[in-house]
C-alpha positions in Angstrom: 0.0 0.0 0.0 2.8 2.4 0.9 4.6 1.7 -2.3 1.5 2.4 -4.4 0.9 5.7 -2.6 4.5 6.8 -3.2 4.2 6.0 -6.9 1.0 8.0 -7.1 2.6 10.9 -5.3 5.6 10.9 -7.7 3.2 10.8 -10.7 1.2 13.7 -9.3 4.4 15.7 -8.6 5.6 15.1 -12.1 2.3 16.2 -13.5 2.2 19.4 -11.5 5.8 20.1 -12.6 4.8 19.6 -16.2 1.9 21.9 -15.8 4.0 24.5 -14.1 6.6 24.4 -16.8 4.0 24.7 -19.5 2.4 27.7 -17.7 5.8 29.4 -17.5 6.5 28.7 -21.2 3.2 30.1 -22.4 2.5 32.8 -19.9 6.1 34.1 -19.5 8.4 33.1 -22.3 5.8 33.2 -25.2 3.5 35.8 -23.7 4.9 38.8 -25.7 4.4 36.9 -29.0 0.9 35.7 -28.1 -0.2 39.1 -27.1 0.6 40.7 -30.4 -0.8 37.9 -32.6 -3.6 39.2 -34.9 -5.8 36.2 -34.0 -5.6 36.9 -30.3 -9.3 37.5 -29.4 -8.5 39.3 -26.1 -6.2 41.7 -28.0 -8.8 42.3 -30.7 -11.4 42.9 -28.0 -9.1 45.3 -26.1 -8.3 47.2 -29.4 -12.0 47.6 -30.1 -12.5 49.2 -26.7 -9.9 51.9 -27.3 -11.3 55.3 -28.1 -8.8 56.7 -30.5 -8.3 60.4 -30.6 -9.5 62.5 -33.6 -7.4 63.6 -36.5 -8.1 67.3 -37.3 -7.0 69.6 -40.1 -5.2 72.8 -39.2 -8.5 74.7 -38.9 -10.1 72.1 -36.7 -12.2 70.2 -39.3 -12.6 66.6 -38.3 -10.8 64.1 -40.6 -11.1 60.9 -38.6 -13.0 60.0 -35.4 -14.3 57.0 -33.4 -18.0 56.3 -32.7 -19.2 54.2 -29.8 -21.5 51.3 -30.3 -22.6 48.1 -28.4 -21.3 44.8 -29.6 -23.3 41.5 -29.4 -22.1 41.0 -25.8 -23.4 44.5 -24.9 -19.8 45.8 -24.4 -19.0 49.3 -25.5 -16.7 49.3 -28.5 -15.5 52.0 -31.0 -15.5 52.0 -34.8 -13.3 54.3 -36.8 -14.9 56.7 -39.3 -13.4 58.9 -42.0 -15.0 62.2 -43.0 -13.1 63.0 -46.1 -12.1 60.8 -49.0 -10.0 63.6 -50.3 -7.6 63.1 -47.4 -7.5 59.3 -47.6 -3.8 59.0 -48.5 -2.6 61.6 -45.9 -4.9 60.4 -43.1 -4.5 56.7 -43.9 -6.5 54.0 -42.2 -7.0 52.0 -39.0 -8.0 48.4 -39.3 -7.9 45.5 -36.8 -7.2 43.2 -39.7 -4.8 45.2 -41.9 -3.2 47.5 -39.3 -2.6 51.3 -39.8 -1.4 53.5 -42.6 -0.8 57.2 -43.2 -1.1 59.6 -40.2 -3.1 56.9 -38.4 0.2 55.0 -38.2 2.5 58.0 -37.7 0.6 59.3 -34.7 -0.7 55.9 -33.4 0.9 56.2 -29.9 -0.9 59.6 -29.4 -4.2 58.6 -30.9 -4.3 55.4 -28.8 -3.1 56.9 -25.6 -2.2 54.8 -22.6 -4.7 53.0 -20.2 -4.5 54.7 -16.8 -5.0 53.1 -13.5 -8.2 55.1 -13.0 -9.7 54.0 -16.3 -8.9 50.4 -15.4 -10.5 50.7 -11.9 -13.6 52.4 -13.2 -13.8 50.1 -16.3 -13.6 53.1 -18.6 -12.3 52.8 -22.2 -8.7 53.7 -23.0 -8.8 57.1 -24.6 -6.3 58.8 -26.9 -5.6 62.4 -27.6 -6.5 64.4 -30.7 -3.9 65.3 -33.3 -4.1 68.5 -35.4 -2.4 68.0 -38.7 -0.8 70.8 -40.8 -3.1 69.9 -43.7 -5.7 72.3 -45.1 -8.9 70.3 -45.8 -10.5 72.9 -48.1 -7.4 72.9 -50.3 -7.3 69.1 -50.5 -11.0 69.0 -51.4 -10.2 71.4 -54.3 -7.2 69.4 -55.4 -9.1 66.2 -55.2 -11.9 67.6 -57.4 -9.4 69.1 -59.9 -7.7 65.7 -60.2 -11.0 63.8 -60.7 -10.7 61.5 -63.7 -6.9 61.7 -63.8 -4.1 59.6 -62.3 -1.7 61.8 -60.4 -0.7 63.5 -57.2 -0.3 66.9 -55.6 1.7 68.0 -52.6 2.0 71.6 -51.2 4.1 72.8 -48.3 4.8 75.9 -46.3 8.3 77.1 -47.4 9.1 78.7 -44.1 8.5 75.7 -41.7 8.0 72.6 -43.8 4.3 72.0 -42.9 2.5 69.8 -45.4 -0.5 71.8 -46.4 -2.0 69.5 -48.9 -1.4 66.0 -50.1 -3.7 64.2 -52.6 -3.2 61.1 -54.7 -5.4 59.7 -57.5 -6.9 57.2 -57.8 -8.0 57.1 -54.2 -10.1 54.8 -52.0 -12.7 55.0 -49.2 -11.0 54.2 -45.8 -14.5 53.4 -44.4 -14.8 50.4 -46.7 -11.2 49.3 -46.5 -11.7 45.9 -45.0 -14.5 45.0 -47.4 -12.6 46.1 -50.4 -9.0 45.2 -49.4 -8.5 42.4 -51.8 -9.8 44.4 -54.8 -7.7 47.4 -53.8 -4.5 45.3 -53.6 -5.3 43.6 -57.0 -6.3 46.9 -58.8 -3.6 47.7 -61.4 -4.2 51.4 -60.8 -2.8 51.0 -57.3 -5.3 53.1 -55.4 -3.5 52.4 -52.1 -0.3 53.9 -53.4 0.4 57.4 -52.2 1.8 58.8 -55.4 2.8 62.1 -53.7 5.5 60.3 -51.7 6.0 56.9 -53.4 5.3 57.5 -57.1 8.5 57.8 -59.1 8.2 59.9 -62.3 10.7 61.0 -64.9 11.5 64.7 -64.6 11.2 65.1 -68.4 11.4 68.8 -69.3 12.2 69.6 -65.7 15.7 68.2 -66.2 16.4 71.7 -67.5 15.9 73.1 -64.0 17.9 70.4 -62.3 20.7 71.1 -64.7 20.4 74.9 -64.2 20.8 74.4 -60.4 24.0 72.4 -61.1 25.4 74.9 -63.6 24.7 77.9 -61.4 26.1 76.1 -58.3 29.3 75.3 -60.3 29.6 78.9 -61.5 29.4 77.8 -65.2 28.2 80.5 -67.6 24.7 79.7 -69.0 23.4 80.8 -72.4 21.7 84.3 -72.5 18.3 82.6 -72.7 18.6 79.3 -70.8 15.0 78.5 -71.3 15.1 78.4 -75.1 18.5 76.7 -75.5 18.4 73.0 -76.5 18.7 70.8 -73.4 21.8 69.0 -74.7 23.6 72.3 -75.4 22.6 73.7 -72.0 23.8 70.8 -70.0 26.9 70.0 -72.0 29.2 72.1 -69.8 27.8 70.4 -66.7 28.6 66.9 -68.0 26.6 63.8 -67.0 28.8 63.3 -63.9 27.9 66.8 -62.8 24.2 66.2 -63.4 24.3 63.1 -61.3 26.1 65.1 -58.6 23.4 67.8 -58.7 20.7 65.2 -58.3 22.5 63.9 -55.2 23.0 67.5 -54.0 19.2 68.2 -54.3 18.4 65.1 -52.2 16.8 63.2 -55.1 18.9 60.1 -54.3 17.6 60.0 -50.7 14.2 59.2 -49.2 12.5 62.5 -48.3 12.5 63.2 -44.6 8.9 62.4 -43.8 7.3 59.9 -41.5 5.0 58.5 -44.2 6.2 55.7 -46.5 8.3 57.3 -49.3 10.8 56.4 -52.0 14.2 57.7 -53.0 14.6 58.9 -56.6 16.2 56.8 -59.4 19.2 58.1 -61.3 19.3 57.7 -65.1 21.4 54.8 -66.4 23.5 56.6 -68.9 25.2 53.3 -69.9 21.8 52.1 -71.2 20.8 55.0 -73.5 19.1 57.0 -70.8 19.3 60.8 -70.8 19.0 63.5 -68.1 15.3 63.5 -68.7 15.1 60.0 -67.3 15.9 61.1 -63.7 12.9 59.8 -61.7 11.7 61.5 -58.5 8.6 61.8 -56.4 6.4 65.0 -56.3 7.7 65.4 -52.7 11.3 65.7 -54.0 10.2 68.3 -56.5 8.2 70.4 -54.0 11.3 70.5 -51.7 13.4 71.6 -54.7 10.9 74.4 -55.4 10.9 75.5 -51.8 14.7 75.8 -51.9 14.6 77.9 -55.1 11.8 80.1 -53.6 13.7 80.7 -50.4 17.4 81.0 -49.8 18.6 77.7 -51.2 17.6 75.6 -48.1 15.0 72.9 -47.9 12.9 72.8 -44.7 12.4 69.6 -42.7 8.9 68.2 -43.3 6.2 68.0 -40.7 2.7 66.5 -40.7 1.5 68.1 -37.5 0.5 71.7 -37.2 3.3 73.7 -35.5 2.6 76.2 -32.7 4.6 79.2 -31.5 6.4 77.0 -28.9 7.8 74.6 -31.5 11.6 74.3 -31.9 13.2 76.2 -34.8 12.7 74.3 -38.1 15.7 72.4 -39.4 16.9 73.6 -42.8 19.1 71.7 -45.2 21.2 73.8 -47.6 21.3 72.4 -51.1 22.6 75.5 -52.9 23.5 79.1 -52.2 21.2 82.0 -51.9 22.9 83.4 -55.0 21.8 80.3 -57.0 18.2 80.6 -55.6 18.0 84.2 -56.7 19.3 83.3 -60.2 16.7 80.5 -60.5 13.9 82.8 -59.4 15.0 85.4 -61.9 14.4 83.1 -64.9 11.4 81.2 -63.6 8.3 81.9 -65.7 5.2 83.5 -64.1 1.8 82.0 -64.7 -1.0 84.3 -63.4 0.8 85.1 -60.2 2.4 81.7 -59.7 6.1 81.2 -60.4 6.8 77.7 -61.7 8.2 75.1 -64.1 5.8 73.3 -66.4 6.9 70.3 -68.5 6.1 66.9 -69.8 7.8 63.5 -69.8 7.4 61.5 -73.0 6.4 57.8 -73.4 10.1 56.9 -74.1 10.9 58.1 -70.6 7.8 56.9 -68.8 7.5 53.6 -70.5 3.7 54.2 -71.0 1.6 57.3 -71.4 3.2 60.8 -71.3 2.8 62.8 -68.1 2.6 66.5 -67.2 4.4 68.3 -64.4 3.9 71.7 -62.7 6.2 72.7 -59.9 6.2 76.2 -58.4 5.6 78.6 -55.6 3.6 81.7 -54.7 3.4 84.6 -54.0 6.1 85.5 -56.5 7.8 88.3 -54.5 7.5 86.8 -51.0 7.0 83.1 -51.5 5.1 81.2 -48.8 3.9 78.0 -50.4 5.6 75.5 -52.8 3.6 73.0 -54.8 4.2 70.1 -57.1 1.6 68.4 -59.4 2.0 65.4 -61.6 -0.6 64.0 -63.9 0.2 60.6 -65.4 -2.4 60.4 -68.2 -1.9 63.6 -70.1 0.8 65.7 -71.8 -1.1 68.9 -71.3 1.0 70.9 -68.9 -1.8 73.4 -68.5 -3.9 70.7 -66.8 -1.2 70.3 -64.1 -1.0 74.1 -63.8 -4.8 74.3 -63.4 -4.7 71.9 -60.5 -2.0 73.9 -58.8 -3.8 77.2 -59.5 -7.1 76.1 -57.9 -5.3 74.6 -54.9 -3.2 77.6 -54.2 -6.2 79.9 -54.6 -7.7 78.1 -51.6 -4.5 78.1 -49.6 -3.8 81.7 -50.2 -7.1 83.4 -51.1 
């Protein structure tokens, strides 16, 4: 009898030890991985009970907000809603299934907040703080309407402090229907989820002239009396292709723009494979920073998505050329109804598909405040790009 009891005792001790080891493994060693798993029902339920803060435009207009509702278990949960499709690529999305994108991802820690002890004791939902973006909703509505029916993008920024004032990409999508349409959006060859303002790479085409002029002026090379009418090959010959590539690097085209959103670095032309200076490919964000440097004193401001207040630290500025070069570029920049800028096209041989139109500029002409870049993929009418810029700037600077 004693022997049987001892065997039973040992078996029970071994069983308890196995259970203890399993609990330590799953609740201590594997706990961090289990908590973040997408199929963790407790995590999903906890996320649904978080009241995310609102995303607002610079004037207080609501761009994204959370509405309370009761789930089948009569628990209070929150559902994210988006007020403006025009702001879809800037604001982004929040999804329990597909994560976050855009400013929803950039400011996620602020929007989610942290669960306080008082909230836990009183069983109140975790509540985040509001975030005021630098964007101007009215201007984005105008830009969105002006781009309707086209494929392209627009980005505008404050030259003095780097605030992103408008960012629109076409085609767009409805963040409120993201989960229902995700598979179609991903499969769509038009890539509606792609933010073309920060990720779309476009040949500079005719705007290679302005890249080359920045290099020529920086190097102190004499330019023709009328650099806008000279043949591009003749104009850029003194700079050389090596100098052109160095200028592209100097202007930051070979680096990812300093913004918290997903963005791409530019692509240099492959001169060994019959490419020309016109094949330099950049994003609209690269070009708007170039315009800001030309409109100012040759320095590009750091970029910010949140509205700055008077207590904000001084803006970081990156010098890409001298103030003398900036003055020389402004002196030869054409004026279009009060907007200084560079209009041009990239041809099918450069795009590999349809021609595209550019307009890059700034306003007011005498004391520039806003720089803008517009690209339209499905037209070679540079006036169409200028029209989008004109309507948007009229809203930003009435």
